[in-house]
C-alpha positions as a LaTeX table, in Angstrom:
\begin{tabular}{lrrr}
\hline
Residue & $x$ (\AA) & $y$ (\AA) & $z$ (\AA) \\
\hline
Met1 & 86.34 & 118.45 & 163.71 \\
Asn2 & 83.31 & 116.14 & 163.93 \\
Asp3 & 82.07 & 115.80 & 167.53 \\
Arg4 & 80.26 & 112.51 & 166.87 \\
Phe5 & 81.62 & 109.04 & 167.65 \\
Leu6 & 82.13 & 106.59 & 164.82 \\
Ala7 & 81.06 & 103.19 & 166.17 \\
Val8 & 82.64 & 100.35 & 164.16 \\
Val9 & 80.51 & 97.24 & 164.75 \\
Asn10 & 81.56 & 93.70 & 163.87 \\
Pro11 & 78.30 & 91.70 & 164.14 \\
Ala12 & 80.15 & 88.39 & 163.79 \\
Ala13 & 82.36 & 89.00 & 166.85 \\
Gly14 & 81.89 & 86.61 & 169.74 \\
Ser15 & 80.34 & 83.99 & 167.43 \\
Gly16 & 77.49 & 86.38 & 166.64 \\
Arg17 & 77.06 & 87.63 & 170.20 \\
Cys18 & 78.01 & 91.15 & 169.14 \\
Gly19 & 75.30 & 91.23 & 166.49 \\
Arg20 & 72.65 & 90.39 & 169.10 \\
Leu21 & 73.82 & 92.79 & 171.81 \\
Ala22 & 75.26 & 95.78 & 169.93 \\
Gly23 & 71.91 & 97.45 & 169.20 \\
Pro24 & 70.67 & 97.74 & 172.80 \\
Ala25 & 74.13 & 98.78 & 174.06 \\
Leu26 & 74.43 & 101.55 & 171.46 \\
Glu27 & 70.89 & 102.76 & 172.17 \\
Lys28 & 71.82 & 103.03 & 175.85 \\
Leu29 & 74.67 & 105.37 & 174.88 \\
Arg30 & 72.43 & 107.39 & 172.58 \\
Ala31 & 69.80 & 107.71 & 175.32 \\
Ala32 & 72.49 & 109.17 & 177.58 \\
Gly33 & 73.22 & 111.87 & 174.99 \\
Met34 & 76.12 & 110.39 & 173.01 \\
Ala35 & 76.06 & 111.24 & 169.28 \\
Leu36 & 76.90 & 108.14 & 167.26 \\
Glu37 & 77.44 & 107.22 & 163.64 \\
Ile38 & 77.44 & 103.45 & 163.08 \\
Arg39 & 79.37 & 101.42 & 160.52 \\
Glu40 & 79.04 & 97.64 & 160.40 \\
Thr41 & 81.88 & 95.52 & 159.03 \\
His42 & 81.34 & 92.24 & 157.24 \\
Ala43 & 84.79 & 91.37 & 155.89 \\
Pro44 & 88.42 & 91.66 & 157.02 \\
Gly45 & 89.73 & 95.21 & 156.56 \\
Gly46 & 86.27 & 96.78 & 156.63 \\
Gly47 & 86.97 & 98.51 & 159.94 \\
Ile48 & 90.26 & 99.91 & 158.64 \\
Arg49 & 88.60 & 101.42 & 155.58 \\
Ala50 & 85.64 & 102.87 & 157.52 \\
Thr51 & 87.98 & 104.44 & 160.09 \\
Arg52 & 90.23 & 106.02 & 157.46 \\
Val53 & 87.28 & 107.61 & 155.71 \\
Ala54 & 85.87 & 108.89 & 159.02 \\
Tyr55 & 89.22 & 110.30 & 160.13 \\
Ala56 & 89.51 & 112.21 & 156.84 \\
Gln57 & 85.99 & 113.56 & 157.49 \\
Gly58 & 87.07 & 114.96 & 160.85 \\
Tyr59 & 86.06 & 112.21 & 163.28 \\
Arg60 & 88.39 & 111.98 & 166.27 \\
Asp61 & 86.32 & 109.77 & 168.61 \\
Phe62 & 85.91 & 106.08 & 167.78 \\
Leu63 & 84.14 & 103.15 & 169.40 \\
Ala64 & 85.13 & 99.52 & 168.85 \\
Val65 & 82.01 & 97.34 & 169.13 \\
Gly66 & 83.22 & 93.76 & 169.05 \\
Gly67 & 86.43 & 92.12 & 170.22 \\
Asp68 & 90.16 & 92.81 & 170.08 \\
Gly69 & 90.14 & 92.44 & 166.29 \\
Thr70 & 87.69 & 95.34 & 165.95 \\
Ser71 & 89.89 & 97.75 & 167.91 \\
Tyr72 & 92.90 & 96.45 & 165.95 \\
Glu73 & 91.23 & 97.49 & 162.68 \\
Ile74 & 90.34 & 100.93 & 164.07 \\
Val75 & 93.92 & 101.51 & 165.25 \\
Asn76 & 95.24 & 100.57 & 161.81 \\
Gly77 & 92.74 & 102.90 & 160.20 \\
Leu78 & 93.97 & 105.76 & 162.39 \\
Phe79 & 97.72 & 105.31 & 162.11 \\
Pro80 & 100.08 & 106.56 & 160.87 \\
Glu81 & 97.91 & 109.60 & 160.06 \\
Ala82 & 97.01 & 110.18 & 163.73 \\
Ala83 & 100.62 & 109.99 & 164.96 \\
Gly84 & 101.82 & 113.33 & 166.28 \\
Gly85 & 98.70 & 115.19 & 165.16 \\
Glu86 & 95.32 & 116.02 & 166.66 \\
Arg87 & 94.48 & 113.63 & 169.53 \\
Val88 & 92.20 & 110.72 & 168.75 \\
Arg89 & 90.22 & 108.72 & 171.30 \\
Leu90 & 89.12 & 105.08 & 171.28 \\
Gly91 & 86.39 & 103.52 & 173.40 \\
Phe92 & 85.21 & 99.93 & 173.65 \\
Leu93 & 81.99 & 97.94 & 173.82 \\
Pro94 & 83.53 & 94.52 & 174.56 \\
Leu95 & 81.11 & 92.13 & 172.86 \\
Gly96 & 83.61 & 89.79 & 171.21 \\
Thr97 & 85.39 & 86.60 & 172.26 \\
Gly98 & 88.58 & 87.79 & 173.93 \\
Asn99 & 88.27 & 91.49 & 174.80 \\
Ser100 & 91.75 & 91.17 & 176.29 \\
Phe101 & 92.85 & 94.82 & 176.23 \\
Leu102 & 90.07 & 96.07 & 178.50 \\
Arg103 & 90.90 & 93.46 & 181.17 \\
Asp104 & 93.93 & 95.52 & 182.18 \\
Phe105 & 91.48 & 98.02 & 183.65 \\
Thr106 & 88.37 & 96.10 & 184.69 \\
Glu107 & 86.62 & 92.74 & 184.95 \\
Arg108 & 83.21 & 94.41 & 184.56 \\
Gly109 & 83.35 & 94.47 & 180.77 \\
Ala110 & 80.66 & 96.45 & 178.98 \\
Asp111 & 79.30 & 98.12 & 182.13 \\
His112 & 82.67 & 99.65 & 182.95 \\
Ala113 & 83.24 & 100.58 & 179.30 \\
Ile114 & 79.93 & 102.44 & 179.10 \\
Glu115 & 80.67 & 104.29 & 182.35 \\
Ala116 & 84.05 & 105.42 & 181.00 \\
Leu117 & 82.46 & 106.63 & 177.76 \\
Leu118 & 79.69 & 108.59 & 179.45 \\
Ala119 & 82.13 & 110.15 & 181.93 \\
Arg120 & 84.57 & 110.92 & 179.06 \\
Arg121 & 87.25 & 109.25 & 181.21 \\
Thr122 & 90.44 & 108.67 & 179.21 \\
Arg123 & 94.11 & 107.93 & 179.66 \\
Pro124 & 97.04 & 107.96 & 177.19 \\
Cys125 & 97.92 & 104.61 & 175.65 \\
Asp126 & 101.08 & 103.58 & 173.83 \\
Val127 & 100.75 & 102.24 & 170.30 \\
Met128 & 103.10 & 99.55 & 168.97 \\
Lys129 & 104.43 & 99.94 & 165.43 \\
Leu130 & 105.58 & 96.79 & 163.62 \\
Thr131 & 107.51 & 97.15 & 160.38 \\
His132 & 107.52 & 94.01 & 158.23 \\
Arg133 & 108.70 & 93.26 & 154.71 \\
Glu134 & 105.31 & 94.09 & 153.16 \\
Gly135 & 104.56 & 97.26 & 155.14 \\
Val136 & 103.64 & 98.53 & 158.61 \\
Leu137 & 100.93 & 97.66 & 161.15 \\
Tyr138 & 99.94 & 99.00 & 164.57 \\
Phe139 & 98.54 & 97.39 & 167.72 \\
Ile140 & 97.70 & 98.18 & 171.36 \\
Asn141 & 97.52 & 94.73 & 172.96 \\
Leu142 & 100.21 & 92.24 & 171.95 \\
Leu143 & 102.03 & 90.37 & 169.22 \\
Ser144 & 102.99 & 86.73 & 169.80 \\
Met145 & 105.21 & 84.22 & 168.01 \\
Gly146 & 105.51 & 80.52 & 168.69 \\
Phe147 & 103.05 & 78.63 & 170.89 \\
Ala148 & 100.55 & 81.48 & 171.40 \\
Ala149 & 100.46 & 82.23 & 167.66 \\
Asp150 & 100.16 & 78.52 & 166.84 \\
Val151 & 97.16 & 78.31 & 169.18 \\
Ala152 & 95.57 & 81.37 & 167.56 \\
Val153 & 96.07 & 79.98 & 164.03 \\
Leu154 & 94.56 & 76.63 & 164.94 \\
Thr155 & 91.69 & 78.20 & 166.91 \\
Asn156 & 90.79 & 80.54 & 164.04 \\
Arg157 & 90.86 & 77.75 & 161.47 \\
Arg158 & 89.11 & 74.97 & 163.38 \\
Phe159 & 87.63 & 76.00 & 166.74 \\
Lys160 & 86.58 & 79.66 & 166.56 \\
Arg161 & 82.85 & 78.87 & 166.66 \\
Phe162 & 83.29 & 77.45 & 170.18 \\
Gly163 & 84.38 & 80.81 & 171.65 \\
His164 & 86.66 & 80.60 & 174.71 \\
Leu165 & 86.25 & 76.81 & 174.82 \\
Gly166 & 87.63 & 76.71 & 171.28 \\
Tyr167 & 90.70 & 78.59 & 172.46 \\
Leu168 & 91.28 & 75.87 & 175.08 \\
Phe169 & 90.92 & 73.21 & 172.35 \\
Gly170 & 93.64 & 75.04 & 170.44 \\
Val171 & 95.89 & 75.18 & 173.49 \\
Phe172 & 95.74 & 71.44 & 174.13 \\
Thr173 & 96.13 & 70.51 & 170.44 \\
Cys174 & 99.30 & 72.63 & 170.22 \\
Leu175 & 100.48 & 71.12 & 173.49 \\
Val176 & 100.50 & 67.72 & 171.78 \\
Arg177 & 102.45 & 69.09 & 168.79 \\
Leu178 & 104.73 & 71.39 & 170.83 \\
Asp179 & 106.94 & 73.10 & 168.24 \\
Arg180 & 109.88 & 74.93 & 169.86 \\
Arg181 & 112.06 & 77.09 & 167.62 \\
Ala182 & 114.20 & 80.21 & 167.46 \\
Phe183 & 113.04 & 83.72 & 166.53 \\
Pro184 & 116.32 & 85.71 & 166.39 \\
Leu185 & 116.03 & 89.24 & 167.80 \\
Arg186 & 117.87 & 91.93 & 169.68 \\
Ala187 & 116.49 & 94.68 & 171.89 \\
Asp188 & 117.62 & 98.28 & 172.41 \\
Gly189 & 121.39 & 98.34 & 172.84 \\
Asp190 & 122.06 & 94.59 & 172.45 \\
Thr191 & 124.98 & 93.81 & 170.14 \\
Glu192 & 124.11 & 90.15 & 169.48 \\
Phe193 & 120.90 & 88.53 & 168.28 \\
Asp194 & 119.26 & 86.10 & 170.70 \\
Cys195 & 118.90 & 82.90 & 168.69 \\
Arg196 & 117.84 & 80.53 & 171.47 \\
Arg197 & 114.95 & 78.14 & 170.86 \\
Cys198 & 111.81 & 78.93 & 172.79 \\
Leu199 & 108.22 & 77.89 & 173.30 \\
Phe200 & 106.96 & 81.41 & 172.61 \\
Leu201 & 107.85 & 85.07 & 172.42 \\
Ser202 & 105.31 & 87.74 & 173.25 \\
Phe203 & 105.62 & 91.50 & 172.77 \\
Asn204 & 103.07 & 93.16 & 174.99 \\
Asn205 & 101.55 & 96.56 & 175.56 \\
Ser206 & 98.89 & 95.12 & 177.90 \\
Lys207 & 98.75 & 92.16 & 180.24 \\
Phe208 & 96.17 & 89.73 & 178.83 \\
Thr209 & 95.54 & 87.58 & 175.77 \\
Gly210 & 92.81 & 85.10 & 174.92 \\
Gly211 & 90.55 & 86.95 & 177.33 \\
Thr212 & 91.99 & 85.45 & 180.53 \\
Met213 & 95.67 & 84.54 & 180.00 \\
Met214 & 97.95 & 87.00 & 181.80 \\
Ile215 & 100.97 & 86.63 & 179.55 \\
Ala216 & 102.67 & 89.89 & 180.63 \\
Pro217 & 101.77 & 90.70 & 184.24 \\
Leu218 & 104.24 & 93.62 & 184.36 \\
Ala219 & 103.07 & 95.31 & 181.14 \\
Asp220 & 101.87 & 98.91 & 181.36 \\
Thr221 & 99.90 & 100.47 & 178.50 \\
Gly222 & 101.34 & 103.92 & 179.19 \\
Asp223 & 105.01 & 103.44 & 180.11 \\
Gly224 & 106.46 & 103.98 & 176.62 \\
Leu225 & 107.88 & 100.43 & 176.55 \\
Val226 & 107.04 & 97.04 & 175.07 \\
Glu227 & 107.09 & 94.17 & 177.57 \\
Cys228 & 108.92 & 91.19 & 176.04 \\
Val229 & 108.14 & 87.77 & 177.54 \\
Arg230 & 110.05 & 84.64 & 176.53 \\
Trp231 & 109.56 & 81.06 & 177.63 \\
Gly232 & 112.38 & 78.69 & 176.72 \\
Pro233 & 112.10 & 75.16 & 175.24 \\
Ile234 & 110.06 & 73.66 & 178.06 \\
Gly235 & 108.85 & 70.07 & 177.55 \\
Arg236 & 105.28 & 68.80 & 177.37 \\
Leu237 & 105.08 & 67.61 & 180.96 \\
Gly238 & 106.69 & 70.81 & 182.22 \\
Leu239 & 104.29 & 72.97 & 180.21 \\
Leu240 & 101.27 & 70.90 & 181.23 \\
Gly241 & 102.27 & 71.18 & 184.88 \\
Asn242 & 102.70 & 74.94 & 184.56 \\
Leu243 & 99.89 & 75.75 & 182.13 \\
His244 & 97.77 & 77.19 & 184.93 \\
Thr245 & 100.46 & 79.77 & 185.68 \\
Leu246 & 99.73 & 81.48 & 182.33 \\
Tyr247 & 96.41 & 82.60 & 183.83 \\
Asp248 & 97.82 & 84.36 & 186.89 \\
Gly249 & 101.12 & 85.57 & 185.40 \\
Ser250 & 103.32 & 83.49 & 187.68 \\
His251 & 104.87 & 81.72 & 184.65 \\
Ile252 & 107.43 & 84.52 & 184.40 \\
Arg253 & 109.03 & 83.15 & 187.59 \\
His254 & 109.74 & 79.80 & 185.92 \\
Ser255 & 113.44 & 79.02 & 185.45 \\
Met256 & 113.01 & 78.88 & 181.65 \\
Ala257 & 111.08 & 82.14 & 181.43 \\
Ser258 & 112.38 & 85.69 & 181.15 \\
Arg259 & 111.03 & 89.18 & 180.55 \\
Arg260 & 112.37 & 92.63 & 179.79 \\
Ala261 & 110.99 & 96.00 & 178.83 \\
Ala262 & 112.37 & 97.67 & 175.69 \\
Arg263 & 111.81 & 100.59 & 173.36 \\
Arg264 & 112.81 & 98.89 & 170.12 \\
Ile265 & 113.12 & 95.30 & 168.88 \\
Glu266 & 115.00 & 94.25 & 165.76 \\
Phe267 & 114.27 & 90.85 & 164.17 \\
Ser268 & 116.50 & 88.63 & 162.00 \\
Leu269 & 114.02 & 85.95 & 160.92 \\
Ala270 & 114.75 & 83.46 & 158.14 \\
Gly271 & 111.41 & 84.33 & 156.52 \\
Pro272 & 107.74 & 84.92 & 157.28 \\
Val273 & 106.27 & 83.37 & 160.46 \\
Asp274 & 102.76 & 83.08 & 161.87 \\
Val275 & 102.02 & 85.80 & 164.40 \\
Met276 & 98.99 & 86.67 & 166.49 \\
Val277 & 98.35 & 90.42 & 166.71 \\
Asp278 & 95.46 & 91.67 & 168.85 \\
Gly279 & 93.32 & 88.67 & 168.00 \\
Glu280 & 94.26 & 88.65 & 164.30 \\
Val281 & 96.35 & 85.84 & 162.77 \\
Leu282 & 98.87 & 86.92 & 160.12 \\
Thr283 & 101.99 & 85.57 & 158.42 \\
Leu284 & 104.70 & 88.24 & 158.40 \\
Asp285 & 108.41 & 88.70 & 157.83 \\
Cys286 & 108.95 & 90.97 & 160.85 \\
Gln287 & 111.77 & 93.52 & 160.82 \\
Thr288 & 111.39 & 96.04 & 163.67 \\
Leu289 & 109.02 & 96.78 & 166.53 \\
Glu290 & 108.89 & 100.28 & 168.04 \\
Val291 & 106.75 & 102.15 & 170.58 \\
Leu292 & 104.75 & 105.32 & 169.89 \\
Pro293 & 104.47 & 106.60 & 173.48 \\
Gly294 & 101.00 & 107.81 & 174.52 \\
Ala295 & 99.91 & 108.17 & 170.89 \\
Leu296 & 96.26 & 107.26 & 171.53 \\
Asp297 & 93.73 & 108.19 & 174.23 \\
Val298 & 91.54 & 105.28 & 175.39 \\
Phe299 & 88.27 & 105.44 & 177.32 \\
Val300 & 88.83 & 103.29 & 180.41 \\
\hline
\end{tabular}
């Protein structure tokens, strides 16, 4: 086994912020005695490929230097090979736009992340496994359909260069459009598919998305469950009046909202839909969502 960390760096993360700050942050870790091998990524999928090669070479410690999308690529480079085998560990240098996953554990960002790495402080983390018509993917934060995915698609295509402000532009543009539709699914022992129209569905391992939105306040990264949050077909005025509640998690108390924890979700979609997965925007024909309990150790 290789005792060095593979640091996967996305210089473009955070509208180039990562490229400016990654060097000094990594040198700080090296100065404290951490052995690092660095791989920069410059195209989608680069982190997945670099991680797979490193895992085959014996690396078991990885560092995501960027945002949620960087850790997403590392996780998909590790699994399914890492499932049930030798433990792998993932740390974070949150230098991207959202950095949502780490917010479950701290608001101190990179400082806290560096402390956890130097102290070798870890905890088990569940990994979500999504099977879709074209294959399988893995994530540790959340997957969203509906409004949240629509916002992510629009933000990535038109407003990404504005950072968090761009995300807010996406939110208000989608508020004007407000597409409410059904995403048929059933959870665990349900006999019938839930075909009700909704504003969004979110399948969460951790609490936050978009950096500061607390979509799933009851999510727990180590409970072996996926937290499912649904908000029914609320109108524009109702959503506008309650938009602030998405930031403190109180939206789940709204009369049109509901949540449940489950081990397995089965979908019956009419075809592919836009989804947002750990900061990445994809179009998938989703089939099942399952939990791999405690499959990954994270430095937090």
